[in-house]
Structure formats: structure tokens, C-alpha cells
N, CA, C, O and the ligand as a Tripos MOL2 file, in Angstrom:
@<TRIPOS>MOLECULE
protein
  261   259    66     0     0
PROTEIN
NO_CHARGES

@<TRIPOS>ATOM
      1 N         -21.9370   -6.7040  -19.5630 N.3       1 MET1
      2 CA        -21.5120   -6.0760  -18.3730 C.3       1 MET1
      3 C         -20.3220   -5.7310  -18.1920 C.2       1 MET1
      4 O         -19.5650   -6.6840  -18.3780 O.2       1 MET1
      5 N         -19.7220   -4.6470  -17.8670 N.am      2 PHE2
      6 CA        -18.2730   -4.2020  -17.7420 C.3       2 PHE2
      7 C         -17.8840   -4.4210  -16.2190 C.2       2 PHE2
      8 O         -18.5990   -4.1320  -15.2600 O.2       2 PHE2
      9 N         -16.6500   -4.9700  -16.1760 N.am      3 GLN3
     10 CA        -16.0050   -4.9460  -14.8430 C.3       3 GLN3
     11 C         -15.4750   -3.7110  -14.3870 C.2       3 GLN3
     12 O         -15.0100   -2.9570  -15.2420 O.2       3 GLN3
     13 N         -15.4610   -3.3950  -13.2950 N.am      4 GLN4
     14 CA        -14.8840   -1.9930  -12.6650 C.3       4 GLN4
     15 C         -13.3900   -2.3340  -12.5750 C.2       4 GLN4
     16 O         -12.8510   -3.3320  -12.0970 O.2       4 GLN4
     17 N         -12.8510   -1.2280  -13.1690 N.am      5 ASN5
     18 CA        -11.3220   -1.3870  -13.1490 C.3       5 ASN5
     19 C         -10.7540   -1.0990  -11.6370 C.2       5 ASN5
     20 O         -11.2120   -0.2810  -10.8400 O.2       5 ASN5
     21 N          -9.7260   -1.9130  -11.4610 N.am      6 PHE6
     22 CA         -9.2570   -2.1270   -9.9750 C.3       6 PHE6
     23 C          -8.7330   -0.7420   -9.7990 C.2       6 PHE6
     24 O          -8.8250   -0.2590   -8.6710 O.2       6 PHE6
     25 N          -8.2300   -0.0780  -10.6950 N.am      7 LYS7
     26 CA         -7.5970    1.3120  -10.5430 C.3       7 LYS7
     27 C          -8.3930    2.3680   -9.6590 C.2       7 LYS7
     28 O          -7.8750    3.1930   -8.9070 O.2       7 LYS7
     29 N          -9.9200    2.1630   -9.9200 N.am      8 ALA8
     30 CA        -10.7710    3.0320   -9.3870 C.3       8 ALA8
     31 C         -11.0570    2.7180   -7.9470 C.2       8 ALA8
     32 O         -11.6680    3.4990   -7.2180 O.2       8 ALA8
     33 N         -10.4810    1.2550   -7.4590 N.am      9 MET9
     34 CA        -10.7470    1.1210   -6.1970 C.3       9 MET9
     35 C         -10.1690    2.2000   -5.1010 C.2       9 MET9
     36 O          -9.1370    2.7720   -5.4490 O.2       9 MET9
     37 N         -10.6640    2.5130   -3.9330 N.am     10 ASN10
     38 CA        -10.3040    3.5160   -3.2500 C.3      10 ASN10
     39 C          -9.0960    2.8890   -2.0510 C.2      10 ASN10
     40 O          -9.3920    2.8110   -0.8580 O.2      10 ASN10
     41 N          -7.8450    2.5100   -2.5390 N.am     11 THR11
     42 CA         -7.0060    1.9700   -1.6360 C.3      11 THR11
     43 C          -6.5220    2.8520   -0.5120 C.2      11 THR11
     44 O          -6.2740    4.0320   -0.7580 O.2      11 THR11
     45 N          -6.3830    2.4110    0.5880 N.am     12 LEU12
     46 CA         -6.0200    3.3250    1.9030 C.3      12 LEU12
     47 C          -4.7180    2.4780    2.4890 C.2      12 LEU12
     48 O          -4.8200    1.2700    2.7080 O.2      12 LEU12
     49 N          -3.6390    3.1170    2.6960 N.am     13 LEU13
     50 CA         -2.4870    2.3050    3.3700 C.3      13 LEU13
     51 C          -1.9660    3.2450    4.4950 C.2      13 LEU13
     52 O          -1.3510    4.2730    4.2110 O.2      13 LEU13
     53 N          -2.2070    2.9020    5.6910 N.am     14 VAL14
     54 CA         -1.5830    3.7680    7.0120 C.3      14 VAL14
     55 C          -0.2730    2.9370    7.2360 C.2      14 VAL14
     56 O          -0.1480    1.7260    7.4150 O.2      14 VAL14
     57 N           0.7840    4.0530    7.1680 N.am     15 CYS15
     58 CA          2.0340    3.4440    7.6060 C.3      15 CYS15
     59 C           2.1510    2.7410    9.0110 C.2      15 CYS15
     60 O           1.7340    3.4390    9.9350 O.2      15 CYS15
     61 N           2.5610    1.6840    9.3040 N.am     16 PRO16
     62 CA          2.7290    1.1400   10.5670 C.3      16 PRO16
     63 C           3.7500    1.6880   11.2140 C.2      16 PRO16
     64 O           3.6580    1.6010   12.4380 O.2      16 PRO16
     65 N           4.9330    2.3610   10.6970 N.am     17 GLU17
     66 CA          5.6920    3.0540   11.6680 C.3      17 GLU17
     67 C           5.4390    4.4370   11.7920 C.2      17 GLU17
     68 O           5.7070    4.9140   12.8940 O.2      17 GLU17
     69 N           4.9440    5.2730   10.8460 N.am     18 CYS18
     70 CA          4.7830    6.7410   11.6290 C.3      18 CYS18
     71 C           3.1660    6.9860   11.5580 C.2      18 CYS18
     72 O           2.7240    8.0630   11.9600 O.2      18 CYS18
     73 N           2.2730    5.9660   11.0380 N.am     19 LYS19
     74 CA          0.8650    6.1540   11.2370 C.3      19 LYS19
     75 C           0.1260    7.1730   10.3790 C.2      19 LYS19
     76 O          -1.0700    7.4320   10.5050 O.2      19 LYS19
     77 N           1.0820    7.8120    9.3590 N.am     20 ASN20
     78 CA          0.5310    8.5810    8.4550 C.3      20 ASN20
     79 C           0.0920    7.6370    7.1450 C.2      20 ASN20
     80 O           0.5690    6.5180    6.9540 O.2      20 ASN20
     81 N          -0.9200    8.2880    6.2530 N.am     21 THR21
     82 CA         -1.4650    7.6310    5.3520 C.3      21 THR21
     83 C          -0.6700    7.9410    4.0500 C.2      21 THR21
     84 O          -0.3980    9.0790    3.6690 O.2      21 THR21
     85 N          -0.3040    6.6870    3.3600 N.am     22 VAL22
     86 CA          0.9840    6.7120    2.4500 C.3      22 VAL22
     87 C           0.0930    7.0250    0.9180 C.2      22 VAL22
     88 O          -0.9440    6.5900    0.4190 O.2      22 VAL22
     89 N           1.0760    7.9630    0.5490 N.am     23 ASP23
     90 CA          0.4930    8.3640   -0.9490 C.3      23 ASP23
     91 C           0.7790    7.1660   -1.9940 C.2      23 ASP23
     92 O           1.8820    6.7890   -2.3900 O.2      23 ASP23
     93 N          -0.6460    6.6040   -2.3800 N.am     24 LEU24
     94 CA         -0.2710    5.4380   -3.3720 C.3      24 LEU24
     95 C          -0.3960    5.7260   -4.6340 C.2      24 LEU24
     96 O          -0.4030    4.8790   -5.5280 O.2      24 LEU24
     97 N          -0.5390    7.3350   -4.8480 N.am     25 SER25
     98 CA         -0.6110    7.6740   -6.3430 C.3      25 SER25
     99 C           0.5670    7.1050   -7.2750 C.2      25 SER25
    100 O           0.3720    6.9470   -8.4800 O.2      25 SER25
    101 N           1.5960    6.8540   -6.7680 N.am     26 LYS26
    102 CA          2.9240    6.2420   -7.4370 C.3      26 LYS26
    103 C           2.7100    4.7720   -7.6010 C.2      26 LYS26
    104 O           3.4070    4.1440   -8.3990 O.2      26 LYS26
    105 N           1.7510    4.1730   -6.8640 N.am     27 TYR27
    106 CA          1.4660    2.7790   -7.1490 C.3      27 TYR27
    107 C           0.0550    2.3900   -7.4530 C.2      27 TYR27
    108 O          -0.7600    1.9450   -6.6440 O.2      27 TYR27
    109 N          -0.1330    2.6280   -8.7880 N.am     28 PRO28
    110 CA         -1.7810    2.3930   -9.2130 C.3      28 PRO28
    111 C          -2.1090    0.9520   -9.1200 C.2      28 PRO28
    112 O          -3.2460    0.6550   -8.7540 O.2      28 PRO28
    113 N          -1.2970    0.0630   -9.3900 N.am     29 ASN29
    114 CA         -1.7090   -1.1700   -9.5560 C.3      29 ASN29
    115 C          -1.0740   -1.9530   -8.3820 C.2      29 ASN29
    116 O          -0.3700   -2.9220   -8.6630 O.2      29 ASN29
    117 N          -1.2660   -1.6150   -7.1120 N.am     30 ILE30
    118 CA         -0.8250   -1.9700   -5.9020 C.3      30 ILE30
    119 C          -1.3500   -3.4370   -5.8440 C.2      30 ILE30
    120 O          -2.5630   -3.5630   -6.0170 O.2      30 ILE30
    121 N          -0.5810   -4.6160   -5.6170 N.am     31 THR31
    122 CA         -0.9070   -5.8810   -5.3240 C.3      31 THR31
    123 C          -0.1890   -6.5440   -4.1860 C.2      31 THR31
    124 O           0.9780   -6.2650   -3.9090 O.2      31 THR31
    125 N          -0.9350   -7.4660   -3.5010 N.am     32 PRO32
    126 CA         -0.0380   -8.2260   -2.3780 C.3      32 PRO32
    127 C           1.3750   -8.7110   -3.0190 C.2      32 PRO32
    128 O           1.4960   -9.1600   -4.1590 O.2      32 PRO32
    129 N           2.3310   -8.5510   -2.1530 N.am     33 GLY33
    130 CA          3.7580   -9.2180   -2.5910 C.3      33 GLY33
    131 C           4.6810   -7.9410   -3.1480 C.2      33 GLY33
    132 O           5.8730   -8.1060   -3.4070 O.2      33 GLY33
    133 N           4.1140   -6.8490   -3.2830 N.am     34 MET34
    134 CA          4.5180   -5.4200   -3.8660 C.3      34 MET34
    135 C           5.0850   -4.6700   -2.6410 C.2      34 MET34
    136 O           4.4270   -4.4960   -1.6150 O.2      34 MET34
    137 N           6.4310   -4.2120   -2.8290 N.am     35 VAL35
    138 CA          6.9050   -3.3700   -1.9720 C.3      35 VAL35
    139 C           6.6540   -1.9760   -2.3940 C.2      35 VAL35
    140 O           6.6880   -1.5470   -3.5470 O.2      35 VAL35
    141 N           6.3270   -1.1480   -1.0100 N.am     36 VAL36
    142 CA          6.0620    0.4290   -1.2890 C.3      36 VAL36
    143 C           6.8850    0.9710   -0.2940 C.2      36 VAL36
    144 O           7.3990    0.3960    0.6650 O.2      36 VAL36
    145 N           6.9570    2.3010   -0.6790 N.am     37 GLU37
    146 CA          7.8030    2.9230    0.4010 C.3      37 GLU37
    147 C           7.0970    4.1500    0.9420 C.2      37 GLU37
    148 O           6.4750    4.8940    0.1830 O.2      37 GLU37
    149 N           7.1800    4.3580    2.1700 N.am     38 CYS38
    150 CA          6.2720    5.3920    2.9230 C.3      38 CYS38
    151 C           6.7430    6.7890    2.3020 C.2      38 CYS38
    152 O           7.9400    7.0220    2.1300 O.2      38 CYS38
    153 N           5.8130    7.6380    1.9990 N.am     39 ASN39
    154 CA          6.5540    8.9390    1.5720 C.3      39 ASN39
    155 C           6.5830   10.0190    2.7280 C.2      39 ASN39
    156 O           6.7180   11.2270    2.5350 O.2      39 ASN39
    157 N           6.4360    9.3980    3.9680 N.am     40 HIS40
    158 CA          6.5100   10.2370    5.1450 C.3      40 HIS40
    159 C           8.0550   10.0930    6.0020 C.2      40 HIS40
    160 O           8.8740   10.9840    6.2260 O.2      40 HIS40
    161 N           8.0980    8.8100    6.3310 N.am     41 CYS41
    162 CA          9.2310    8.3350    6.8320 C.3      41 CYS41
    163 C          10.0530    7.3230    6.2060 C.2      41 CYS41
    164 O          10.8220    6.6280    6.8700 O.2      41 CYS41
    165 N           9.9030    7.2020    4.8110 N.am     42 GLY42
    166 CA         10.9350    6.3330    4.0680 C.3      42 GLY42
    167 C          10.9650    4.7720    4.1510 C.2      42 GLY42
    168 O          11.7200    4.0370    3.5130 O.2      42 GLY42
    169 N           9.8160    4.3220    5.2340 N.am     43 MET43
    170 CA          9.8470    2.9150    5.5990 C.3      43 MET43
    171 C           9.6580    2.1440    4.1040 C.2      43 MET43
    172 O           8.9650    2.5720    3.1810 O.2      43 MET43
    173 N          10.2830    1.1640    4.1050 N.am     44 THR44
    174 CA          9.8350    0.1680    3.1160 C.3      44 THR44
    175 C           8.8290   -0.8380    3.5860 C.2      44 THR44
    176 O           9.0020   -1.4990    4.6100 O.2      44 THR44
    177 N           7.8530   -0.9340    2.8720 N.am     45 LEU45
    178 CA          6.7630   -1.8910    3.4880 C.3      45 LEU45
    179 C           6.1550   -2.7670    2.3870 C.2      45 LEU45
    180 O           5.7960   -2.4200    1.2620 O.2      45 LEU45
    181 N           6.1160   -3.9920    2.9610 N.am     46 LEU46
    182 CA          5.6280   -5.0320    1.9850 C.3      46 LEU46
    183 C           4.1210   -5.4820    1.9970 C.2      46 LEU46
    184 O           3.5930   -5.9920    2.9850 O.2      46 LEU46
    185 N           3.4780   -5.2450    0.8010 N.am     47 VAL47
    186 CA          2.0980   -5.4920    0.9010 C.3      47 VAL47
    187 C           1.6840   -6.9480    1.2730 C.2      47 VAL47
    188 O           2.0140   -7.9040    0.5720 O.2      47 VAL47
    189 N           1.0580   -7.0520    2.2360 N.am     48 LYS48
    190 CA          0.5330   -8.4050    2.3780 C.3      48 LYS48
    191 C          -0.9620   -8.7840    1.9270 C.2      48 LYS48
    192 O          -1.3170   -9.8940    1.5310 O.2      48 LYS48
    193 N          -1.6390   -7.8230    2.0430 N.am     49 GLU49
    194 CA         -2.9990   -7.7520    1.6360 C.3      49 GLU49
    195 C          -3.7430   -6.6400    1.6070 C.2      49 GLU49
    196 O          -3.5310   -5.7090    2.3840 O.2      49 GLU49
    197 N          -4.7980   -6.6270    0.6040 N.am     50 ILE50
    198 CA         -5.5320   -5.7770    0.2500 C.3      50 ILE50
    199 C          -7.0660   -6.1240    0.6040 C.2      50 ILE50
    200 O          -7.6490   -7.0400    0.0240 O.2      50 ILE50
    201 N          -7.7240   -5.2810    1.6600 N.am     51 ALA51
    202 CA         -8.9490   -5.8230    1.9910 C.3      51 ALA51
    203 C          -9.7790   -5.3540    0.9550 C.2      51 ALA51
    204 O          -9.4150   -4.5230    0.1240 O.2      51 ALA51
    205 N         -11.1360   -5.9930    1.0060 N.am     52 PRO52
    206 CA        -12.3010   -5.6180   -0.0510 C.3      52 PRO52
    207 C         -12.5820   -4.1830    0.1710 C.2      52 PRO52
    208 O         -13.0140   -3.5180   -0.7700 O.2      52 PRO52
    209 N         -12.3930   -3.6880    1.2330 N.am     53 ASP53
    210 CA        -12.8160   -2.1710    1.4450 C.3      53 ASP53
    211 C         -11.6670   -1.2920    1.1250 C.2      53 ASP53
    212 O         -11.7460   -0.0870    1.3620 O.2      53 ASP53
    213 N         -10.5860   -1.8230    0.5940 N.am     54 GLY54
    214 CA         -9.4590   -1.0110   -0.1290 C.3      54 GLY54
    215 C          -8.5110   -0.9120    0.9250 C.2      54 GLY54
    216 O          -7.4830   -0.3230    0.5920 O.2      54 GLY54
    217 N          -8.5600   -1.3680    2.2560 N.am     55 ASN55
    218 CA         -7.6100   -1.1170    3.4130 C.3      55 ASN55
    219 C          -6.3540   -2.0980    2.9820 C.2      55 ASN55
    220 O          -6.5140   -3.2880    2.7130 O.2      55 ASN55
    221 N          -4.9720   -1.3660    2.9550 N.am     56 VAL56
    222 CA         -3.9890   -2.1470    2.6330 C.3      56 VAL56
    223 C          -3.2610   -2.4060    3.6910 C.2      56 VAL56
    224 O          -2.9260   -1.4470    4.3870 O.2      56 VAL56
    225 N          -2.8290   -3.7890    4.0770 N.am     57 LYS57
    226 CA         -2.3010   -4.1480    5.0130 C.3      57 LYS57
    227 C          -0.7680   -4.7000    4.8220 C.2      57 LYS57
    228 O          -0.5340   -5.6700    4.1010 O.2      57 LYS57
    229 N           0.0940   -4.1010    5.4250 N.am     58 THR58
    230 CA          1.7470   -4.0710    5.1870 C.3      58 THR58
    231 C           2.1610   -4.7770    6.4480 C.2      58 THR58
    232 O           1.6160   -5.0320    7.5220 O.2      58 THR58
    233 N           3.4740   -5.0210    5.8390 N.am     59 GLU59
    234 CA          4.6330   -5.3570    7.0130 C.3      59 GLU59
    235 C           5.9370   -4.6170    6.8340 C.2      59 GLU59
    236 O           6.4230   -4.4320    5.7180 O.2      59 GLU59
    237 N           6.4870   -4.2020    7.9420 N.am     60 ILE60
    238 CA          7.6960   -3.4440    7.4550 C.3      60 ILE60
    239 C           8.7810   -4.3200    7.1470 C.2      60 ILE60
    240 O           9.1140   -5.2610    7.8670 O.2      60 ILE60
    241 N           9.4000   -3.9640    5.9340 N.am     61 VAL61
    242 CA         10.5890   -4.7290    5.4300 C.3      61 VAL61
    243 C          11.9460   -4.1550    6.0540 C.2      61 VAL61
    244 O          12.2020   -2.9630    5.8860 O.2      61 VAL61
    245 N          12.7610   -4.9220    6.7230 N.am     62 ASP62
    246 CA         14.0990   -4.4810    7.4150 C.3      62 ASP62
    247 C          14.9870   -4.5740    6.2430 C.2      62 ASP62
    248 O          15.3530   -5.6990    5.9030 O.2      62 ASP62
    249 N          15.3880   -3.5270    5.5700 N.am     63 GLU63
    250 CA         16.5080   -3.6990    4.7070 C.3      63 GLU63
    251 C          17.8540   -3.7680    5.2210 C.2      63 GLU63
    252 O          18.8330   -4.0780    4.5430 O.2      63 GLU63
    253 N          17.8650   -3.4730    6.4220 N.am     64 GLY64
    254 CA         19.3520   -3.3960    6.9270 C.3      64 GLY64
    255 C          20.3170   -2.7400    6.2440 C.2      64 GLY64
    256 O          21.4580   -3.1700    6.0720 O.2      64 GLY64
    257 N          19.8180   -1.5360    5.7830 N.am     65 LYS65
    258 CA         20.9580   -0.8180    5.1080 C.3      65 LYS65
    259 C          22.1330   -0.3070    5.8830 C.2      65 LYS65
    260 O          23.0480    0.2760    5.3020 O.2      65 LYS65
    261 ZN          5.7440    5.9790    7.4440 Zn       66 ZN66
@<TRIPOS>BOND
     1     1     2 1
     2     2     3 1
     3     3     4 2
     4     3     5 am
     5     5     6 1
     6     6     7 1
     7     7     8 2
     8     7     9 am
     9     9    10 1
    10    10    11 1
    11    11    12 2
    12    11    13 am
    13    13    14 1
    14    14    15 1
    15    15    16 2
    16    15    17 am
    17    17    18 1
    18    18    19 1
    19    19    20 2
    20    19    21 am
    21    21    22 1
    22    22    23 1
    23    23    24 2
    24    23    25 am
    25    25    26 1
    26    26    27 1
    27    27    28 2
    28    27    29 am
    29    29    30 1
    30    30    31 1
    31    31    32 2
    32    31    33 am
    33    33    34 1
    34    34    35 1
    35    35    36 2
    36    35    37 am
    37    37    38 1
    38    38    39 1
    39    39    40 2
    40    39    41 am
    41    41    42 1
    42    42    43 1
    43    43    44 2
    44    43    45 am
    45    45    46 1
    46    46    47 1
    47    47    48 2
    48    47    49 am
    49    49    50 1
    50    50    51 1
    51    51    52 2
    52    51    53 am
    53    53    54 1
    54    54    55 1
    55    55    56 2
    56    55    57 am
    57    57    58 1
    58    58    59 1
    59    59    60 2
    60    59    61 am
    61    61    62 1
    62    62    63 1
    63    63    64 2
    64    63    65 am
    65    65    66 1
    66    66    67 1
    67    67    68 2
    68    67    69 am
    69    69    70 1
    70    70    71 1
    71    71    72 2
    72    71    73 am
    73    73    74 1
    74    74    75 1
    75    75    76 2
    76    75    77 am
    77    77    78 1
    78    78    79 1
    79    79    80 2
    80    79    81 am
    81    81    82 1
    82    82    83 1
    83    83    84 2
    84    83    85 am
    85    85    86 1
    86    86    87 1
    87    87    88 2
    88    87    89 am
    89    89    90 1
    90    90    91 1
    91    91    92 2
    92    91    93 am
    93    93    94 1
    94    94    95 1
    95    95    96 2
    96    95    97 am
    97    97    98 1
    98    98    99 1
    99    99   100 2
   100    99   101 am
   101   101   102 1
   102   102   103 1
   103   103   104 2
   104   103   105 am
   105   105   106 1
   106   106   107 1
   107   107   108 2
   108   107   109 am
   109   109   110 1
   110   110   111 1
   111   111   112 2
   112   111   113 am
   113   113   114 1
   114   114   115 1
   115   115   116 2
   116   115   117 am
   117   117   118 1
   118   118   119 1
   119   119   120 2
   120   119   121 am
   121   121   122 1
   122   122   123 1
   123   123   124 2
   124   123   125 am
   125   125   126 1
   126   126   127 1
   127   127   128 2
   128   127   129 am
   129   129   130 1
   130   130   131 1
   131   131   132 2
   132   131   133 am
   133   133   134 1
   134   134   135 1
   135   135   136 2
   136   135   137 am
   137   137   138 1
   138   138   139 1
   139   139   140 2
   140   139   141 am
   141   141   142 1
   142   142   143 1
   143   143   144 2
   144   143   145 am
   145   145   146 1
   146   146   147 1
   147   147   148 2
   148   147   149 am
   149   149   150 1
   150   150   151 1
   151   151   152 2
   152   151   153 am
   153   153   154 1
   154   154   155 1
   155   155   156 2
   156   155   157 am
   157   157   158 1
   158   158   159 1
   159   159   160 2
   160   159   161 am
   161   161   162 1
   162   162   163 1
   163   163   164 2
   164   163   165 am
   165   165   166 1
   166   166   167 1
   167   167   168 2
   168   167   169 am
   169   169   170 1
   170   170   171 1
   171   171   172 2
   172   171   173 am
   173   173   174 1
   174   174   175 1
   175   175   176 2
   176   175   177 am
   177   177   178 1
   178   178   179 1
   179   179   180 2
   180   179   181 am
   181   181   182 1
   182   182   183 1
   183   183   184 2
   184   183   185 am
   185   185   186 1
   186   186   187 1
   187   187   188 2
   188   187   189 am
   189   189   190 1
   190   190   191 1
   191   191   192 2
   192   191   193 am
   193   193   194 1
   194   194   195 1
   195   195   196 2
   196   195   197 am
   197   197   198 1
   198   198   199 1
   199   199   200 2
   200   199   201 am
   201   201   202 1
   202   202   203 1
   203   203   204 2
   204   203   205 am
   205   205   206 1
   206   206   207 1
   207   207   208 2
   208   207   209 am
   209   209   210 1
   210   210   211 1
   211   211   212 2
   212   211   213 am
   213   213   214 1
   214   214   215 1
   215   215   216 2
   216   215   217 am
   217   217   218 1
   218   218   219 1
   219   219   220 2
   220   219   221 am
   221   221   222 1
   222   222   223 1
   223   223   224 2
   224   223   225 am
   225   225   226 1
   226   226   227 1
   227   227   228 2
   228   227   229 am
   229   229   230 1
   230   230   231 1
   231   231   232 2
   232   231   233 am
   233   233   234 1
   234   234   235 1
   235   235   236 2
   236   235   237 am
   237   237   238 1
   238   238   239 1
   239   239   240 2
   240   239   241 am
   241   241   242 1
   242   242   243 1
   243   243   244 2
   244   243   245 am
   245   245   246 1
   246   246   247 1
   247   247   248 2
   248   247   249 am
   249   249   250 1
   250   250   251 1
   251   251   252 2
   252   251   253 am
   253   253   254 1
   254   254   255 1
   255   255   256 2
   256   255   257 am
   257   257   258 1
   258   258   259 1
   259   259   260 2
@<TRIPOS>SUBSTRUCTURE
     1 MET1         2 RESIDUE 1 A MET
     2 PHE2         6 RESIDUE 1 A PHE
     3 GLN3        10 RESIDUE 1 A GLN
     4 GLN4        14 RESIDUE 1 A GLN
     5 ASN5        18 RESIDUE 1 A ASN
     6 PHE6        22 RESIDUE 1 A PHE
     7 LYS7        26 RESIDUE 1 A LYS
     8 ALA8        30 RESIDUE 1 A ALA
     9 MET9        34 RESIDUE 1 A MET
    10 ASN10       38 RESIDUE 1 A ASN
    11 THR11       42 RESIDUE 1 A THR
    12 LEU12       46 RESIDUE 1 A LEU
    13 LEU13       50 RESIDUE 1 A LEU
    14 VAL14       54 RESIDUE 1 A VAL
    15 CYS15       58 RESIDUE 1 A CYS
    16 PRO16       62 RESIDUE 1 A PRO
    17 GLU17       66 RESIDUE 1 A GLU
    18 CYS18       70 RESIDUE 1 A CYS
    19 LYS19       74 RESIDUE 1 A LYS
    20 ASN20       78 RESIDUE 1 A ASN
    21 THR21       82 RESIDUE 1 A THR
    22 VAL22       86 RESIDUE 1 A VAL
    23 ASP23       90 RESIDUE 1 A ASP
    24 LEU24       94 RESIDUE 1 A LEU
    25 SER25       98 RESIDUE 1 A SER
    26 LYS26      102 RESIDUE 1 A LYS
    27 TYR27      106 RESIDUE 1 A TYR
    28 PRO28      110 RESIDUE 1 A PRO
    29 ASN29      114 RESIDUE 1 A ASN
    30 ILE30      118 RESIDUE 1 A ILE
    31 THR31      122 RESIDUE 1 A THR
    32 PRO32      126 RESIDUE 1 A PRO
    33 GLY33      130 RESIDUE 1 A GLY
    34 MET34      134 RESIDUE 1 A MET
    35 VAL35      138 RESIDUE 1 A VAL
    36 VAL36      142 RESIDUE 1 A VAL
    37 GLU37      146 RESIDUE 1 A GLU
    38 CYS38      150 RESIDUE 1 A CYS
    39 ASN39      154 RESIDUE 1 A ASN
    40 HIS40      158 RESIDUE 1 A HIS
    41 CYS41      162 RESIDUE 1 A CYS
    42 GLY42      166 RESIDUE 1 A GLY
    43 MET43      170 RESIDUE 1 A MET
    44 THR44      174 RESIDUE 1 A THR
    45 LEU45      178 RESIDUE 1 A LEU
    46 LEU46      182 RESIDUE 1 A LEU
    47 VAL47      186 RESIDUE 1 A VAL
    48 LYS48      190 RESIDUE 1 A LYS
    49 GLU49      194 RESIDUE 1 A GLU
    50 ILE50      198 RESIDUE 1 A ILE
    51 ALA51      202 RESIDUE 1 A ALA
    52 PRO52      206 RESIDUE 1 A PRO
    53 ASP53      210 RESIDUE 1 A ASP
    54 GLY54      214 RESIDUE 1 A GLY
    55 ASN55      218 RESIDUE 1 A ASN
    56 VAL56      222 RESIDUE 1 A VAL
    57 LYS57      226 RESIDUE 1 A LYS
    58 THR58      230 RESIDUE 1 A THR
    59 GLU59      234 RESIDUE 1 A GLU
    60 ILE60      238 RESIDUE 1 A ILE
    61 VAL61      242 RESIDUE 1 A VAL
    62 ASP62      246 RESIDUE 1 A ASP
    63 GLU63      250 RESIDUE 1 A GLU
    64 GLY64      254 RESIDUE 1 A GLY
    65 LYS65      258 RESIDUE 1 A LYS
    66 ZN66       261 GROUP 0 **** ****
């Protein structure tokens, strides 16, 4: 029996800042602890958890630029 490739999982990340769906095509191997950038508002987001349904939970990272 073959295991399903994790890349096939339909992950969905909604930006907590601008409420847009972040394009995760740049992050095919998204994992908790990873930092992604919202392609709409540029907010840096830390991945906290990926729910079994593919819903990605994030926390805003304050880089203090
Ligand atoms: Zn955003």
C-alpha cells in the first residue's frame, strides 16, 4: 500500500491580517514552525499547526523592521 504524498494535501491558509487566502504554491512542504509571507499584505506568518483538513493556523510574526 502506498502512502499519499503530503504535497497532495489541499492546504489552506487565510491571512489573519488581511483575511485573504495566501498562495501556498511557493511553500509545497509547509510544516509547523515554518515562516511564510502573505502575498497580499506582506505580513510574516509563523505556521503553528496544520489541521487534518488542511487548514493552516498561523501567528503573526512581529519582525520590528
Ligand atoms: Zn495578508
